[in-house]
C-alpha positions as CSV (number, residue, x, y, z in Angstrom):
1,X,25.1,-37.9,-46.6
2,X,21.7,-36.6,-47.3
3,X,21.0,-33.1,-46.0
4,X,18.3,-32.8,-43.5
5,X,15.4,-30.8,-44.8
6,X,14.4,-27.7,-43.0
7,X,10.9,-27.6,-41.6
8,X,8.5,-25.2,-43.3
9,X,8.4,-21.8,-41.8
10,X,5.9,-21.6,-38.9
11,X,6.1,-25.3,-38.2
12,X,9.6,-25.5,-36.7
13,X,9.5,-27.3,-33.3
14,X,10.4,-25.3,-30.3
15,X,13.0,-26.5,-27.9
16,X,10.8,-25.6,-25.0
17,X,7.1,-26.6,-25.1
18,X,4.5,-23.8,-24.9
19,X,3.0,-23.1,-21.5
20,X,0.4,-20.7,-20.3
21,X,2.9,-19.0,-18.0
22,X,5.3,-18.6,-20.9
23,X,2.6,-17.2,-23.2
24,X,1.3,-14.7,-20.6
25,X,4.8,-13.6,-19.6
26,X,5.8,-12.9,-23.3
27,X,2.4,-11.2,-23.9
28,X,3.1,-8.9,-21.0
29,X,6.5,-8.0,-22.4
30,X,4.9,-7.1,-25.7
31,X,2.2,-5.0,-24.0
32,X,4.8,-3.2,-21.9
33,X,6.7,-2.3,-25.1
34,X,3.9,-1.4,-27.5
35,X,0.6,-1.4,-25.7
36,X,-2.5,-3.6,-25.8
37,X,-3.8,-2.5,-29.2
38,X,-0.6,-3.5,-30.9
39,X,-0.7,-7.1,-29.5
40,X,-1.9,-9.8,-31.9
41,X,-1.8,-13.5,-31.6
42,X,0.5,-13.6,-34.7
43,X,3.0,-11.2,-33.1
44,X,2.9,-13.2,-29.9
45,X,3.5,-16.4,-31.8
46,X,6.5,-14.8,-33.6
47,X,8.0,-13.7,-30.2
48,X,7.5,-17.3,-28.9
49,X,8.9,-18.8,-32.1
50,X,5.8,-20.9,-32.4
51,X,3.0,-21.7,-34.9
52,X,0.2,-19.2,-34.3
53,X,-2.4,-22.0,-34.3
54,X,-0.6,-23.7,-31.4
55,X,-1.4,-20.7,-29.1
56,X,-5.1,-21.5,-29.4
57,X,-4.5,-24.8,-27.5
58,X,-3.8,-22.6,-24.4
59,X,-5.8,-19.4,-24.9
60,X,-9.0,-19.3,-27.1
61,X,-8.6,-15.6,-28.2
62,X,-7.0,-12.3,-27.5
63,X,-9.6,-11.3,-24.9
64,X,-8.9,-14.4,-22.9
65,X,-5.2,-13.8,-23.3
66,X,-5.5,-10.2,-21.9
67,X,-7.7,-11.4,-19.0
68,X,-5.0,-14.0,-18.1
69,X,-2.2,-11.5,-18.3
70,X,-4.2,-9.0,-16.1
71,X,-5.0,-11.7,-13.6
72,X,-1.4,-12.7,-13.2
73,X,-0.2,-9.1,-12.9
74,X,-2.9,-8.4,-10.3
75,X,-1.7,-11.4,-8.3
76,X,1.7,-9.7,-8.1
77,X,0.2,-7.1,-5.8
78,X,1.9,-7.3,-2.4
79,X,0.5,-5.2,0.4
80,X,3.0,-4.3,3.1
81,X,1.8,-6.5,6.0
82,X,1.9,-3.9,8.8
83,X,-1.0,-4.8,11.0
84,X,0.5,-3.0,14.0
85,X,0.1,0.5,12.4
86,X,-3.1,2.6,12.4
87,X,-5.6,1.6,9.7
88,X,-5.2,5.1,8.2
89,X,-1.6,4.4,7.4
90,X,-2.5,0.9,6.1
91,X,-5.0,2.4,3.7
92,X,-2.4,4.9,2.4
93,X,0.2,2.2,2.0
94,X,-2.3,-0.1,0.2
95,X,-3.1,2.7,-2.3
96,X,0.6,3.5,-2.8
97,X,1.5,-0.2,-3.4
98,X,-1.4,-0.4,-5.9
99,X,-0.1,2.7,-7.7
100,X,3.5,1.2,-7.8
101,X,2.1,-1.9,-9.5
102,X,0.2,0.3,-12.0
103,X,3.5,2.2,-12.8
104,X,5.3,-1.1,-13.5
105,X,2.8,-2.0,-16.2
106,X,1.1,1.2,-17.2
107,X,-0.2,0.2,-20.6
108,X,-1.8,-3.0,-19.3
109,X,-3.2,-1.3,-16.3
110,X,-4.7,1.5,-18.4
111,X,-6.6,-1.2,-20.3
112,X,-7.5,-3.1,-17.2
113,X,-8.8,-0.2,-15.1
114,X,-11.4,0.5,-17.9
115,X,-12.9,-2.9,-17.5
116,X,-15.7,-3.6,-15.0
117,X,-14.4,-7.1,-14.2
118,X,-10.8,-6.1,-13.3
119,X,-11.1,-6.4,-9.5
120,X,-12.3,-9.8,-8.2
121,X,-13.0,-11.0,-4.7
122,X,-9.9,-13.2,-4.6
123,X,-7.6,-10.4,-5.7
124,X,-4.9,-9.5,-3.1
125,X,-5.8,-5.8,-3.5
126,X,-9.5,-6.4,-2.7
127,X,-8.6,-8.6,0.3
128,X,-6.2,-6.0,1.6
129,X,-8.8,-3.3,1.2
130,X,-11.5,-5.2,3.0
131,X,-9.1,-6.3,5.8
132,X,-8.1,-2.6,6.3
133,X,-11.7,-1.6,6.5
134,X,-12.3,-4.3,9.1
135,X,-9.3,-3.0,11.1
136,X,-11.0,0.4,11.0
137,X,-13.9,-1.2,12.8
138,X,-16.3,-0.4,9.9
139,X,-19.5,-2.5,10.4
140,X,-19.3,-5.7,8.4
141,X,-22.5,-4.8,6.5
142,X,-20.8,-1.6,5.3
143,X,-17.5,-3.1,4.1
144,X,-18.6,-4.3,0.6
145,X,-20.2,-1.0,-0.4
146,X,-17.4,1.1,1.0
147,X,-14.7,-1.1,-0.6
148,X,-16.4,-0.8,-4.0
149,X,-16.5,2.9,-3.6
150,X,-12.8,3.0,-2.8
151,X,-12.0,0.7,-5.8
152,X,-13.7,3.3,-8.0
153,X,-11.8,6.1,-6.5
154,X,-8.3,4.4,-6.7
155,X,-8.7,2.9,-10.2
156,X,-10.3,6.2,-11.5
157,X,-7.5,8.2,-10.0
158,X,-4.8,5.9,-11.4
159,X,-6.5,5.7,-14.8
160,X,-6.5,9.5,-15.0
161,X,-2.8,9.6,-14.1
162,X,-1.8,6.9,-16.6
163,X,-3.7,8.5,-19.5
164,X,-2.2,12.0,-18.6
165,X,-5.6,13.5,-17.8
166,X,-4.6,14.2,-14.2
167,X,-1.5,16.1,-15.4
168,X,-3.5,18.1,-17.9
169,X,-6.2,19.1,-15.4
170,X,-3.5,20.9,-13.3
171,X,-2.9,23.2,-16.3
172,X,-6.5,24.3,-16.6
173,X,-7.5,27.9,-15.5
174,X,-6.9,29.4,-13.1
175,X,-3.4,27.9,-13.4
176,X,-1.0,30.7,-14.4
177,X,0.2,30.8,-18.0
178,X,3.9,30.9,-18.9
179,X,5.3,34.3,-19.7
180,X,6.5,33.1,-23.1
181,X,2.9,32.4,-24.2
182,X,3.4,28.7,-24.6
183,X,1.1,27.8,-21.7
184,X,1.7,26.0,-18.5
185,X,4.1,23.1,-18.7
186,X,3.1,19.6,-17.4
187,X,3.6,19.2,-13.7
188,X,6.8,17.6,-12.4
189,X,6.6,14.0,-11.1
190,X,6.8,15.1,-7.5
191,X,3.8,17.4,-8.1
192,X,1.8,14.4,-9.3
193,X,3.0,12.4,-6.3
194,X,1.7,15.3,-4.0
195,X,-1.6,15.3,-5.8
196,X,-2.0,11.5,-5.2
197,X,-1.2,12.0,-1.5
198,X,-3.7,14.8,-1.3
199,X,-6.4,12.4,-2.8
200,X,-5.4,9.8,-0.2
201,X,-5.8,12.3,2.6
202,X,-9.2,13.1,1.3
203,X,-10.2,9.4,1.2
204,X,-8.9,8.8,4.7
205,X,-10.7,11.9,6.1
206,X,-13.9,10.8,4.4
207,X,-13.6,7.3,5.9
208,X,-13.0,8.7,9.3
209,X,-16.1,10.8,9.0
210,X,-18.2,7.9,7.7
211,X,-17.0,5.5,10.5
212,X,-17.8,8.2,13.1
213,X,-21.3,8.5,11.8
214,X,-21.9,4.8,11.8
215,X,-20.9,4.6,15.4
216,X,-23.4,7.3,16.4
217,X,-26.3,5.6,14.6
218,X,-28.6,3.5,16.8
């Protein structure tokens, strides 16, 4: 019997056809492991056991690939639906849920937070944010501007945490130095958690003050 010839490397057929969901899911796994910069279309094709050129039938380039991955991860955001609690607690929970998502995929989120187009009107986070501001009885005309400001605060805060900048800032003077001369060690995780909570308290207090001023205005 004549032996069946093996297909040339890179042209072997997959048992499962390529799909956008499969491509994005595998890309996310690679990003979680090695970061955005290490991801290439060739590495992704190898992980999928596919011909690199076949990927371009689904995603035109790496930028589009990263946008698709970020969009899908953003859609995973799930705000705790607790409409019966004060808006202040809803705002805190919204930010904490957003932080939890960032911690699940820190390398992707570090890349995403640095992009101006990351947050979109249809994103669950943006919708939860604007709904919470409406529950706080902020005037409708004020909601887009305030929500944009809060996006800048939350993404900036999380970006500084993911990059390690927030942790480093806690070691700057007048922080006390170690007695062994090696400097102040990085803060423990619970200290960073407390810093995030402090920032949330400041956000809520600022919102309360702003809302009170809008109610006094004629």
